[in-house]
N, CA and C atoms as an extended XYZ file, in Angstrom:
318
Properties=species:S:1:pos:R:3:atomname:S:1:resname:S:1:resid:I:1 pbc="F F F"
N         0.840       -1.179        0.000 N   MET     1
C         0.000        0.000        0.000 CA  MET     1
C         0.892        1.253        0.000 C   MET     1
N         0.537        2.225       -0.827 N   ASP     2
C         1.283        3.473       -0.930 CA  ASP     2
C         0.875        4.400        0.203 C   ASP     2
N         1.819        4.737        1.078 N   GLU     3
C         1.518        5.575        2.231 CA  GLU     3
C         2.081        6.984        2.092 C   GLU     3
N         2.516        7.343        0.910 N   ARG     4
C         3.025        8.694        0.702 CA  ARG     4
C         1.877        9.694        0.745 C   ARG     4
N         2.217       10.889        1.148 N   GLN     5
C         1.230       11.962        1.184 CA  GLN     5
C         0.815       12.302       -0.232 C   GLN     5
N        -0.480       12.380       -0.493 N   ASN     6
C        -0.940       12.785       -1.814 CA  ASN     6
C        -1.970       13.912       -1.713 C   ASN     6
N        -1.837       14.706       -0.659 N   THR     7
C        -2.644       15.906       -0.492 CA  THR     7
C        -1.707       17.101       -0.610 C   THR     7
N        -2.242       18.279       -0.903 N   PRO     8
C        -1.363       19.429       -1.104 CA  PRO     8
C        -0.573       19.827        0.143 C   PRO     8
N        -1.156       19.626        1.319 N   TYR     9
C        -0.451       19.950        2.559 CA  TYR     9
C        -1.067       19.175        3.714 C   TYR     9
N        -0.355       19.156        4.816 N   VAL    10
C        -0.793       18.435        6.012 CA  VAL    10
C        -0.848       19.421        7.169 C   VAL    10
N        -1.857       19.266        8.007 N   ILE    11
C        -1.968       20.085        9.213 CA  ILE    11
C        -1.773       19.170       10.413 C   ILE    11
N        -0.901       19.585       11.299 N   LYS    12
C        -0.634       18.837       12.527 CA  LYS    12
C        -1.168       19.656       13.691 C   LYS    12
N        -2.041       19.081       14.489 N   GLU    13
C        -2.590       19.775       15.653 CA  GLU    13
C        -1.787       19.387       16.876 C   GLU    13
N        -1.308       20.394       17.586 N   ALA    14
C        -0.558       20.133       18.810 CA  ALA    14
C        -0.615       21.376       19.688 C   ALA    14
N        -1.165       21.232       20.869 N   ALA    15
C        -1.309       22.371       21.774 CA  ALA    15
C         0.040       22.885       22.272 C   ALA    15
N         1.000       21.998       22.409 N   LEU    16
C         2.305       22.378       22.965 CA  LEU    16
C         3.404       22.290       21.906 C   LEU    16
N         3.123       22.796       20.753 N   LEU    17
C         4.011       22.694       19.600 CA  LEU    17
C         5.387       23.308       19.864 C   LEU    17
N         5.426       24.467       20.461 N   PHE    18
C         6.708       25.122       20.741 CA  PHE    18
C         7.375       24.529       21.976 C   PHE    18
N         6.567       24.199       22.970 N   GLU    19
C         7.110       23.654       24.210 CA  GLU    19
C         7.829       22.325       23.989 C   GLU    19
N         7.352       21.529       23.035 N   THR    20
C         7.950       20.222       22.769 CA  THR    20
C         9.039       20.269       21.696 C   THR    20
N         9.186       21.412       21.035 N   GLY    21
C        10.168       21.535       19.961 CA  GLY    21
C         9.666       21.038       18.622 C   GLY    21
N         8.420       20.615       18.540 N   SER    22
C         7.855       20.073       17.297 CA  SER    22
C         7.765       21.097       16.178 C   SER    22
N         7.678       22.363       16.520 N   ALA    23
C         7.521       23.406       15.501 CA  ALA    23
C         8.714       23.457       14.554 C   ALA    23
N         9.879       23.067       15.027 N   ALA    24
C        11.090       23.138       14.212 CA  ALA    24
C        11.004       22.272       12.957 C   ALA    24
N        10.198       21.232       12.982 N   ALA    25
C        10.095       20.321       11.849 CA  ALA    25
C         9.018       20.736       10.842 C   ALA    25
N         8.377       21.872       11.085 N   LEU    26
C         7.261       22.290       10.237 CA  LEU    26
C         7.651       23.469        9.353 C   LEU    26
N         6.997       23.559        8.193 N   ASP    27
C         7.237       24.676        7.283 CA  ASP    27
C         6.572       25.949        7.780 C   ASP    27
N         5.358       25.824        8.256 N   LEU    28
C         4.577       26.971        8.715 CA  LEU    28
C         3.810       26.581        9.962 C   LEU    28
N         3.536       27.566       10.813 N   VAL    29
C         2.781       27.310       12.038 CA  VAL    29
C         1.596       28.271       12.098 C   VAL    29
N         0.423       27.701       12.354 N   ILE    30
C        -0.792       28.483       12.537 CA  ILE    30
C        -1.134       28.456       14.019 C   ILE    30
N        -1.233       29.619       14.616 N   GLY    31
C        -1.667       29.707       16.007 CA  GLY    31
C        -3.151       29.991       16.060 C   GLY    31
N        -3.790       29.531       17.106 N   VAL    32
C        -5.196       29.843       17.330 CA  VAL    32
C        -5.264       30.618       18.635 C   VAL    32
N        -5.693       31.858       18.530 N   HIS    33
C        -5.724       32.739       19.697 CA  HIS    33
C        -7.152       32.950       20.190 C   HIS    33
N        -7.294       32.888       21.501 N   ALA    34
C        -8.553       33.245       22.165 CA  ALA    34
C        -8.187       34.026       23.422 C   ALA    34
N        -9.042       34.934       23.856 N   PRO    35
C        -8.772       35.661       25.097 CA  PRO    35
C        -8.604       34.695       26.272 C   PRO    35
N        -7.764       35.080       27.231 N   VAL    36
C        -7.454       34.214       28.374 CA  VAL    36
C        -8.721       33.753       29.092 C   VAL    36
N        -9.635       34.663       29.363 N   SER    37
C       -10.850       34.283       30.100 CA  SER    37
C       -11.658       33.227       29.349 C   SER    37
N       -11.713       33.342       28.040 N   LEU    38
C       -12.444       32.374       27.227 CA  LEU    38
C       -11.711       31.036       27.191 C   LEU    38
N       -10.383       31.079       27.092 N   ARG    39
C        -9.593       29.841       27.120 CA  ARG    39
C        -9.797       29.105       28.436 C   ARG    39
N        -9.771       29.839       29.530 N   ILE    40
C        -9.959       29.220       30.844 CA  ILE    40
C       -11.333       28.571       30.925 C   ILE    40
N       -12.367       29.298       30.518 N   LYS    41
C       -13.732       28.760       30.562 CA  LYS    41
C       -13.866       27.507       29.701 C   LYS    41
N       -13.305       27.533       28.515 N   ARG    42
C       -13.408       26.380       27.606 CA  ARG    42
C       -12.749       25.143       28.206 C   ARG    42
N       -11.580       25.308       28.791 N   VAL    43
C       -10.893       24.160       29.391 CA  VAL    43
C       -11.658       23.662       30.612 C   VAL    43
N       -12.155       24.577       31.436 N   MET    44
C       -12.936       24.169       32.609 CA  MET    44
C       -14.152       23.346       32.179 C   MET    44
N       -14.849       23.816       31.143 N   ASP    45
C       -16.036       23.109       30.643 CA  ASP    45
C       -15.674       21.769       30.011 C   ASP    45
N       -14.622       21.769       29.213 N   ARG    46
C       -14.227       20.549       28.488 CA  ARG    46
C       -13.708       19.468       29.424 C   ARG    46
N       -12.836       19.870       30.369 N   ASP    47
C       -12.141       18.891       31.204 CA  ASP    47
C       -12.731       18.753       32.602 C   ASP    47
N       -13.759       19.548       32.895 N   ASN    48
C       -14.392       19.501       34.222 CA  ASN    48
C       -13.347       19.704       35.329 C   ASN    48
N       -12.565       20.784       35.194 N   VAL    49
C       -11.528       21.115       36.164 CA  VAL    49
C       -11.779       22.519       36.706 C   VAL    49
N       -11.059       22.859       37.758 N   THR    50
C       -11.223       24.170       38.373 CA  THR    50
C       -10.393       25.223       37.633 C   THR    50
N       -10.714       26.463       37.904 N   ARG    51
C        -9.958       27.575       37.340 CA  ARG    51
C        -8.487       27.471       37.743 C   ARG    51
N        -8.244       27.123       38.980 N   GLU    52
C        -6.879       27.002       39.478 CA  GLU    52
C        -6.105       25.924       38.733 C   GLU    52
N        -6.765       24.820       38.430 N   GLN    53
C        -6.103       23.746       37.679 CA  GLN    53
C        -5.745       24.212       36.266 C   GLN    53
N        -6.640       24.971       35.661 N   VAL    54
C        -6.365       25.494       34.324 CA  VAL    54
C        -5.205       26.473       34.380 C   VAL    54
N        -5.214       27.364       35.356 N   LEU    55
C        -4.132       28.340       35.487 CA  LEU    55
C        -2.789       27.656       35.722 C   LEU    55
N        -2.793       26.562       36.461 N   LEU    56
C        -1.559       25.814       36.685 CA  LEU    56
C        -1.035       25.251       35.363 C   LEU    56
N        -1.925       24.685       34.557 N   ARG    57
C        -1.527       24.174       33.241 CA  ARG    57
C        -0.949       25.297       32.393 C   ARG    57
N        -1.650       26.413       32.380 N   MET    58
C        -1.235       27.541       31.545 CA  MET    58
C         0.120       28.093       31.990 C   MET    58
N         0.412       28.003       33.271 N   SER    59
C         1.685       28.531       33.779 CA  SER    59
C         2.877       27.738       33.256 C   SER    59
N         2.627       26.542       32.762 N   LYS    60
C         3.692       25.683       32.240 CA  LYS    60
C         3.862       25.838       30.727 C   LYS    60
N         3.054       26.705       30.141 N   GLN    61
C         3.105       26.918       28.702 CA  GLN    61
C         3.799       28.240       28.392 C   GLN    61
N         4.259       28.361       27.157 N   ILE    62
C         4.839       29.616       26.695 CA  ILE    62
C         3.762       30.695       26.750 C   ILE    62
N         4.149       31.885       27.132 N   ASP    63
C         3.225       33.016       27.169 CA  ASP    63
C         2.501       33.149       25.831 C   ASP    63
N         1.215       33.383       25.887 N   GLU    64
C         0.374       33.441       24.681 CA  GLU    64
C         0.853       34.516       23.693 C   GLU    64
N         1.239       35.661       24.170 N   VAL    65
C         1.710       36.731       23.279 CA  VAL    65
C         2.967       36.278       22.536 C   VAL    65
N         3.880       35.689       23.258 N   ILE    66
C         5.106       35.187       22.636 CA  ILE    66
C         4.775       34.070       21.649 C   ILE    66
N         3.909       33.158       22.059 N   LYS    67
C         3.539       32.027       21.196 CA  LYS    67
C         2.959       32.517       19.871 C   LYS    67
N         2.061       33.497       19.927 N   MET    68
C         1.446       33.995       18.697 CA  MET    68
C         2.471       34.709       17.814 C   MET    68
N         3.466       35.340       18.417 N   LYS    69
C         4.522       35.983       17.634 CA  LYS    69
C         5.407       34.958       16.932 C   LYS    69
N         5.492       33.759       17.493 N   LEU    70
C         6.284       32.686       16.884 CA  LEU    70
C         5.562       32.046       15.699 C   LEU    70
N         4.264       32.266       15.609 N   CYS    71
C         3.455       31.649       14.552 CA  CYS    71
C         3.555       32.445       13.252 C   CYS    71
N         3.413       31.738       12.154 N   ASP    72
C         3.404       32.388       10.845 CA  ASP    72
C         2.045       33.017       10.550 C   ASP    72
N         0.994       32.410       11.088 N   PHE    73
C        -0.376       32.884       10.906 CA  PHE    73
C        -1.113       32.715       12.224 C   PHE    73
N        -2.129       33.541       12.440 N   VAL    74
C        -2.935       33.422       13.647 CA  VAL    74
C        -4.411       33.464       13.268 C   VAL    74
N        -5.149       32.478       13.749 N   ILE    75
C        -6.598       32.444       13.628 CA  ILE    75
C        -7.158       32.932       14.963 C   ILE    75
N        -8.112       33.837       14.908 N   VAL    76
C        -8.711       34.371       16.126 CA  VAL    76
C       -10.006       33.611       16.402 C   VAL    76
N       -10.051       32.978       17.573 N   ASN    77
C       -11.205       32.171       17.982 CA  ASN    77
C       -11.806       32.786       19.247 C   ASN    77
N       -12.402       33.965       19.083 N   ASP    78
C       -12.894       34.721       20.231 CA  ASP    78
C       -14.415       34.808       20.320 C   ASP    78
N       -15.115       34.027       19.525 N   GLU    79
C       -16.575       34.015       19.463 CA  GLU    79
C       -17.142       35.325       18.925 C   GLU    79
N       -16.281       36.165       18.380 N   GLN    80
C       -16.709       37.409       17.743 CA  GLN    80
C       -16.447       37.346       16.238 C   GLN    80
N       -15.310       36.782       15.878 N   GLN    81
C       -14.932       36.663       14.476 CA  GLN    81
C       -15.282       35.261       13.975 C   GLN    81
N       -15.714       35.186       12.736 N   LEU    82
C       -16.061       33.901       12.149 CA  LEU    82
C       -14.792       33.105       11.850 C   LEU    82
N       -14.823       31.810       12.190 N   LEU    83
C       -13.650       30.956       11.994 CA  LEU    83
C       -13.505       30.467       10.558 C   LEU    83
N       -14.593       30.033        9.951 N   ILE    84
C       -14.505       29.410        8.626 CA  ILE    84
C       -13.890       30.350        7.587 C   ILE    84
N       -14.269       31.624        7.533 N   PRO    85
C       -13.595       32.500        6.561 CA  PRO    85
C       -12.088       32.610        6.798 C   PRO    85
N       -11.665       32.603        8.042 N   GLN    86
C       -10.232       32.663        8.341 CA  GLN    86
C        -9.523       31.402        7.829 C   GLN    86
N       -10.151       30.262        8.051 N   VAL    87
C        -9.569       28.987        7.605 CA  VAL    87
C        -9.544       28.923        6.081 C   VAL    87
N       -10.617       29.343        5.439 N   LEU    88
C       -10.667       29.313        3.975 CA  LEU    88
C        -9.636       30.255        3.359 C   LEU    88
N        -9.402       31.388        3.995 N   GLU    89
C        -8.389       32.312        3.505 CA  GLU    89
C        -6.994       31.681        3.583 C   GLU    89
N        -6.709       30.999        4.674 N   LEU    90
C        -5.421       30.309        4.801 CA  LEU    90
C        -5.302       29.185        3.782 C   LEU    90
N        -6.368       28.432        3.613 N   HIS    91
C        -6.363       27.331        2.646 CA  HIS    91
C        -6.041       27.868        1.246 C   HIS    91
N        -6.699       28.942        0.849 N   ALA    92
C        -6.455       29.536       -0.471 CA  ALA    92
C        -5.009       30.013       -0.576 C   ALA    92
N        -4.511       30.608        0.487 N   TYR    93
C        -3.124       31.074        0.487 CA  TYR    93
C        -2.156       29.904        0.324 C   TYR    93
N        -2.395       28.811        1.058 N   PHE    94
C        -1.515       27.646        0.966 CA  PHE    94
C        -1.537       27.054       -0.436 C   PHE    94
N        -2.713       26.955       -1.035 N   LEU    95
C        -2.787       26.424       -2.399 CA  LEU    95
C        -2.054       27.336       -3.371 C   LEU    95
N        -2.200       28.641       -3.198 N   GLN    96
C        -1.492       29.598       -4.052 CA  GLN    96
C         0.017       29.465       -3.861 C   GLN    96
N         0.441       29.337       -2.633 N   LEU    97
C         1.868       29.174       -2.323 CA  LEU    97
C         2.410       27.903       -2.955 C   LEU    97
N         1.649       26.833       -2.851 N   LEU    98
C         2.086       25.566       -3.441 CA  LEU    98
C         2.155       25.658       -4.954 C   LEU    98
N         1.171       26.296       -5.556 N   ASP    99
C         1.161       26.448       -6.998 CA  ASP    99
C         2.360       27.266       -7.451 C   ASP    99
N         2.663       28.311       -6.693 N   LYS   100
C         3.801       29.172       -7.014 CA  LYS   100
C         5.118       28.420       -6.902 C   LYS   100
N         5.240       27.611       -5.862 N   ASN   101
C         6.494       26.894       -5.617 CA  ASN   101
C         6.527       25.504       -6.244 C   ASN   101
N         5.379       25.023       -6.685 N   LYS   102
C         5.279       23.692       -7.316 CA  LYS   102
C         5.895       22.607       -6.422 C   LYS   102
N         5.572       22.650       -5.123 N   LYS   103
C         6.065       21.618       -4.228 CA  LYS   103
C         5.014       21.360       -3.145 C   LYS   103
N         5.214       20.300       -2.426 N   VAL   104
C         4.310       19.939       -1.338 CA  VAL   104
C         4.962       20.365       -0.023 C   VAL   104
N         4.201       21.018        0.842 N   LEU   105
C         4.714       21.367        2.165 CA  LEU   105
C         4.602       20.168        3.085 C   LEU   105
N         5.614       19.896        3.816 N   TYR   106
C         5.581       18.802        4.804 CA  TYR   106
C         5.725       19.370        6.163 C   TYR   106
């Protein structure tokens, strides 16, 4: 069976991409930014944990401002801006970039 990539690009999801050093192996990095209060609420709801537990987790991560500066692109997930148009804009950009360079991003 042929297991080579046959799509124009691959997206790797990883919450701790910079903390683990995984970003170094990627061509481009997309950050997803949300306000701190919203991030805390989402994690509390998703994982059924306390605010303090979420803050402890966050204290072990790279500062959000620094993390977003390390990213090549940032999607804003603040419940105010629509996500799909942001994703479609990036998708179109990646296809244009690939067409221009005639190569596959890994």
